[in-house]
C-alpha positions in Angstrom: 205.5 -111.3 -67.1 201.9 -110.7 -65.4 204.2 -108.3 -62.7 205.8 -106.1 -65.2 202.9 -105.6 -67.6 200.9 -104.7 -64.3 203.3 -102.8 -62.6 204.0 -100.6 -65.6 200.7 -99.9 -66.6 200.1 -98.4 -63.0 203.4 -97.3 -62.3 204.0 -99.4 -59.9 207.1 -102.0 -58.5 207.0 -105.3 -60.3 208.7 -107.1 -57.6 205.8 -106.0 -55.0 203.0 -107.5 -57.4 204.6 -110.5 -57.7 205.4 -110.9 -53.8 201.8 -110.2 -52.5 200.5 -112.9 -55.0 203.3 -115.5 -54.1 202.9 -114.5 -50.4 198.5 -115.2 -50.5 198.7 -118.0 -52.6 202.0 -120.0 -50.8 199.7 -119.6 -47.6 196.7 -120.9 -49.3 199.1 -124.1 -50.8 200.4 -124.3 -47.7 196.9 -125.1 -46.0 196.1 -127.7 -48.6 199.3 -130.0 -47.7 198.6 -132.5 -44.7 201.3 -134.8 -43.2 199.4 -138.2 -41.3 201.8 -140.5 -40.2 204.0 -141.3 -43.2 202.7 -139.6 -45.9 202.2 -136.3 -46.9 198.6 -135.5 -49.1 198.2 -132.8 -51.2 201.1 -131.4 -53.3 198.9 -131.5 -56.5 196.5 -129.6 -55.1 199.2 -127.2 -53.5 200.5 -127.0 -57.1 197.4 -126.5 -58.8 196.2 -123.4 -56.5 199.8 -121.9 -57.5 198.9 -122.7 -61.5 195.3 -121.3 -61.1 196.9 -118.1 -59.2 199.1 -117.6 -62.3 196.3 -118.2 -64.5 194.0 -115.7 -63.0 196.6 -113.1 -63.3 197.2 -113.5 -67.0 193.2 -113.5 -66.9 192.8 -110.2 -65.1 195.8 -108.7 -66.7 193.7 -109.2 -70.3 196.7 -111.8 -71.6 193.7 -114.7 -72.6 195.9 -115.9 -75.1 198.3 -116.8 -72.2 195.7 -117.6 -69.7 194.0 -120.6 -72.1 197.6 -121.8 -73.1 198.4 -122.4 -69.3 195.2 -123.5 -68.7 195.3 -126.5 -71.7 199.2 -126.8 -70.4 198.0 -127.9 -67.1 195.6 -129.9 -67.9 197.4 -131.6 -70.4 200.2 -132.3 -67.5 197.7 -133.3 -65.0 196.4 -136.2 -67.4 199.3 -137.2 -68.3 200.9 -137.8 -64.8 198.0 -139.2 -63.4 199.0 -142.7 -64.5 202.4 -142.0 -62.3 200.6 -140.6 -59.7 198.3 -143.6 -59.4 201.7 -146.1 -59.7 203.2 -144.3 -57.0 199.7 -144.3 -54.8 200.1 -148.5 -55.4 203.4 -148.7 -54.4 202.9 -146.7 -51.3 199.7 -148.6 -50.1 202.2 -151.8 -50.8 204.5 -150.4 -47.8 202.4 -149.7 -45.7 202.4 -151.3 -42.2 199.5 -153.1 -41.6 197.6 -151.4 -38.7 198.0 -152.2 -34.8 201.8 -153.5 -35.8 203.6 -150.3 -34.6 
């Protein structure tokens, strides 16, 4: 939505706005993901980087209501999924081999 609105205001191409944001934020999100051994860390952080970029575009484009609603939805989802994330971490920790048994 923001790409289309910003491009109409400036007379530019809406796909160019979105592609530049996707490229830059994808690079940052990719740097947040780490693989160590058999586990992958940082996926939630990478997803939050994407969400922050979208909320930032909305706020920068003057769409404060969308930015606030996006922020609230993000906080609700993160808090709601926190118990699921903790349960998955506990299951993963039980499955790991003791150090030195490789």
